[in-house]
N, CA and C atoms as a LAMMPS dump frame, in Angstrom:
ITEM: TIMESTEP
0
ITEM: NUMBER OF ATOMS
168
ITEM: BOX BOUNDS ff ff ff
-5.0000000000000000e+02 5.0000000000000000e+02
-5.0000000000000000e+02 5.0000000000000000e+02
-5.0000000000000000e+02 5.0000000000000000e+02
ITEM: ATOMS id mol type element x y z
1 1 1 N -138.181 -206.778 421.772
2 1 2 C -136.731 -205.943 421.323
3 1 3 C -135.631 -206.909 421.836
4 2 1 N -135.878 -207.199 423.941
5 2 2 C -134.727 -207.34 423.942
6 2 3 C -134.351 -209.337 422.767
7 3 1 N -135.177 -209.932 422.962
8 3 2 C -135.345 -211.432 422.392
9 3 3 C -134.53 -211.654 421.261
10 4 1 N -135.41 -210.81 420.313
11 4 2 C -134.755 -210.436 419.265
12 4 3 C -133.009 -209.925 419.175
13 5 1 N -132.929 -209.326 419.611
14 5 2 C -131.169 -207.953 419.889
15 5 3 C -130.61 -209.402 420.542
16 6 1 N -131.302 -210.278 421.37
17 6 2 C -130.654 -210.751 421.949
18 6 3 C -129.83 -212.194 421.013
19 7 1 N -131.085 -212.79 420.299
20 7 2 C -130.555 -213.896 419.278
21 7 3 C -129.786 -213.397 418.579
22 8 1 N -130.289 -212.021 417.44
23 8 2 C -128.798 -211.786 416.105
24 8 3 C -127.717 -210.647 416.912
25 9 1 N -127.542 -210.591 418.178
26 9 2 C -126.552 -209.976 418.407
27 9 3 C -125.593 -211.941 418.784
28 10 1 N -125.858 -212.469 419.39
29 10 2 C -125.472 -213.807 419.898
30 10 3 C -125.264 -214.481 418.261
31 11 1 N -125.456 -214.574 417.539
32 11 2 C -125.471 -215.372 416.314
33 11 3 C -124.513 -214.937 415.706
34 12 1 N -124.162 -213.056 415.576
35 12 2 C -122.722 -213.032 415.188
36 12 3 C -121.364 -213.191 415.36
37 13 1 N -122.077 -213.01 416.975
38 13 2 C -120.548 -213.088 418.511
39 13 3 C -120.736 -214.814 417.505
40 14 1 N -121.927 -216.202 417.933
41 14 2 C -120.598 -216.853 418.078
42 14 3 C -120.441 -217.554 416.205
43 15 1 N -120.887 -216.929 415.862
44 15 2 C -120.178 -217.026 414.123
45 15 3 C -118.651 -216.544 414.694
46 16 1 N -118.975 -215.339 414.379
47 16 2 C -117.322 -215.231 414.031
48 16 3 C -116.764 -215.914 415.303
49 17 1 N -117.082 -216.698 416.01
50 17 2 C -116.014 -217.328 417.58
51 17 3 C -115.817 -218.793 416.84
52 18 1 N -116.421 -218.521 415.837
53 18 2 C -116.148 -220.157 414.872
54 18 3 C -114.813 -219.735 414.363
55 19 1 N -115.141 -219.002 413.587
56 19 2 C -114.83 -218.755 412.548
57 19 3 C -112.909 -218.7 412.955
58 20 1 N -113.548 -217.808 414.166
59 20 2 C -111.945 -217.618 414.568
60 20 3 C -111.016 -218.879 414.847
61 21 1 N -111.74 -219.813 415.151
62 21 2 C -111.061 -220.831 415.797
63 21 3 C -111.137 -222.02 414.463
64 22 1 N -110.838 -221.465 413.22
65 22 2 C -111.303 -222.529 412.127
66 22 3 C -112.077 -223.197 411.359
67 23 1 N -113.553 -223.367 412.114
68 23 2 C -114.467 -224.237 412.306
69 23 3 C -115.354 -223.904 410.313
70 24 1 N -115.449 -225.096 410.802
71 24 2 C -116.621 -225.28 409.255
72 24 3 C -117.503 -224.27 409.32
73 25 1 N -117.895 -224.495 407.89
74 25 2 C -119.427 -223.871 407.922
75 25 3 C -120.505 -224.538 408.533
76 26 1 N -120.329 -226.221 409.126
77 26 2 C -120.672 -226.613 410.283
78 26 3 C -121.331 -226.373 411.501
79 27 1 N -119.69 -226.238 411.783
80 27 2 C -119.442 -225.459 412.827
81 27 3 C -119.81 -223.945 413.293
82 28 1 N -119.923 -223.196 411.898
83 28 2 C -120.206 -221.629 412.588
84 28 3 C -121.442 -221.547 412.955
85 29 1 N -122.053 -222.115 411.833
86 29 2 C -123.49 -221.988 411.772
87 29 3 C -124.388 -222.733 412.828
88 30 1 N -124.026 -223.802 413.63
89 30 2 C -124.198 -224.38 415.405
90 30 3 C -123.711 -223.413 416.023
91 31 1 N -122.677 -223.344 415.782
92 31 2 C -122.328 -221.741 417.366
93 31 3 C -122.685 -221.036 417.047
94 32 1 N -123.048 -219.974 415.538
95 32 2 C -124.462 -219.619 415.495
96 32 3 C -125.512 -219.835 416.639
97 33 1 N -126.246 -220.628 416.153
98 33 2 C -127.525 -220.772 416.62
99 33 3 C -127.248 -221.695 418.035
100 34 1 N -126.957 -222.132 418.477
101 34 2 C -126.578 -221.618 419.582
102 34 3 C -126.405 -220.589 420.903
103 35 1 N -125.401 -220.203 420.244
104 35 2 C -125.012 -218.596 421.227
105 35 3 C -126.134 -217.371 420.738
106 36 1 N -127.095 -218.32 419.987
107 36 2 C -128.003 -216.878 419.641
108 36 3 C -128.78 -217.291 420.594
109 37 1 N -129.864 -218.196 420.74
110 37 2 C -130.554 -219.101 421.516
111 37 3 C -130.553 -218.772 422.953
112 38 1 N -128.954 -218.684 423.644
113 38 2 C -128.453 -218.672 424.508
114 38 3 C -128.619 -217.065 425.269
115 39 1 N -128.748 -216.277 424.27
116 39 2 C -128.598 -214.466 424.512
117 39 3 C -130.291 -214.004 424.075
118 40 1 N -130.749 -214.736 423.541
119 40 2 C -132.411 -213.983 423.477
120 40 3 C -132.903 -215.356 424.746
121 41 1 N -132.692 -216.297 425.35
122 41 2 C -132.797 -216.675 426.59
123 41 3 C -132.323 -215.953 427.465
124 42 1 N -131.74 -215.09 427.608
125 42 2 C -131.163 -214.228 428.504
126 42 3 C -131.873 -212.854 428.438
127 43 1 N -132.319 -211.866 427.096
128 43 2 C -132.986 -211.392 426.801
129 43 3 C -135.232 -210.982 426.997
130 44 1 N -135.009 -212.818 426.786
131 44 2 C -136.299 -213.172 427.362
132 44 3 C -136.684 -212.766 428.752
133 45 1 N -135.599 -213.354 429.896
134 45 2 C -135.562 -213.084 431.204
135 45 3 C -135.534 -211.505 431.809
136 46 1 N -134.735 -210.825 430.728
137 46 2 C -134.67 -209.098 430.763
138 46 3 C -135.79 -209.014 430.845
139 47 1 N -136.552 -209.206 429.224
140 47 2 C -137.905 -208.573 429.169
141 47 3 C -138.905 -209.071 430.63
142 48 1 N -138.683 -209.724 430.856
143 48 2 C -139.79 -209.976 431.77
144 48 3 C -139.335 -210.012 433.552
145 49 1 N -138.304 -209.523 433.442
146 49 2 C -137.916 -208.713 434.593
147 49 3 C -138.305 -207.625 434.465
148 50 1 N -138.475 -206.632 433.642
149 50 2 C -138.394 -204.828 433.485
150 50 3 C -139.27 -204.687 433.688
151 51 1 N -140.386 -205.494 432.961
152 51 2 C -141.929 -206.043 433.032
153 51 3 C -142.713 -205.835 433.704
154 52 1 N -142.13 -206.827 435.185
155 52 2 C -142.384 -206.538 436.233
156 52 3 C -142.181 -205.644 437.429
157 53 1 N -141.455 -205.231 437.433
158 53 2 C -140.425 -203.932 437.486
159 53 3 C -141.046 -202.459 437.257
160 54 1 N -141.265 -202.445 436.253
161 54 2 C -141.536 -201.349 435.594
162 54 3 C -143.665 -201.021 435.751
163 55 1 N -143.637 -202.08 436.091
164 55 2 C -144.71 -202.476 436.461
165 55 3 C -145.75 -202.422 436.938
166 56 1 N -145.752 -202.155 438.927
167 56 2 C -146.095 -202.058 439.764
168 56 3 C -146.976 -200.84 440.254
């Protein structure tokens, strides 16, 4: 759940950031995808960390 939520949150934030900077559609999509992947990766690490800490 953290991975999916992180991707959606990052994509929305990245898209809004690019639009605020006056980017075109390609810029907005690129920012959304890259921010989504970064946040999804952070969510993956958080999931792995919590799984290891709670399954002791």
